N, C-alpha and C positions, 0 to 999 in steps of 0.2 A: 504493500499499499504506499502511496506517496507520502513523504514525510516521516514515516515510522522509522524509528532507530532500529536497526537490525539486531537480532539477538546475538549476544556475544557470550560464548560458553565460559570465558575467563573472568567475567565481571558480572555484577547484579544490576547493571544499568536499566535495561528493559527485559522484563521477564514475564512469562505467562503466570497469571494468578487467578484463582476462582474469586468471584465477586458477585455482588448484587448491584445491578445498575438501575438508576431511576432515569427513564427516558420516555417521552410521550409516545414515541413511535419506534418500533424495532427496526426500521429501515436505516437508522444512523450507523455509522462505522467507527466513530470516534466520539469520546465523551469527556467533558470537563471533570478534573479530579474530584470536584465536590458532588458529582453525581455517581460516584463509584465507592462502594463500601466492600473492601477486601475481606475475604473470608478465608479461614484455615483449610477448609476442605470443600469438595464437591457437595458433600452432603449438607454442610452448614449453608452453602449458597442456595441449594434447592430449598431447605427448610425455611430460609429468610425471604425467598422470593414471594411476591404478592402481586399477581398479574392485574387485580382490581386496582391497586395503588400504583401501577405501572412501574413496579420494581421486579426486574427480571434477573434470573441467574445466568451467568455468562463466564467464559474465560476471556480475561482482558489482557493485553500486553502493554506494559508501561511501568512506571510513568515516563513520559517524553515532554520535552519543553516545545511548545508550538513557537512558530515565528512571532506571534503576538506576546510571547512571554508567559503563556498560560500552561500549567501542567495538565497533560491530557492522557487518556488511555485509549488504546485501539482495540476493537473487537477481535477477539480470536475465533470464538464461536459462541452461539447461544446454547445453553444446556436445556 
């Protein structure tokens, strides 16, 4: 994806993590850091998700700093 920091196996810069993402539509591919709640496991993410509140379980990659100076996460996949 354009702008995403590639994964580096030697550092912890951008890494895949389980999360719950608050987003109005699941068509988005990147999210502001304040919309992402990192979880310890896939099970925690799935338990914390609530589709009625627009909070979806996902694997996100990040954090990464955007050109505007904001920290963002990229969508790896929806769970």
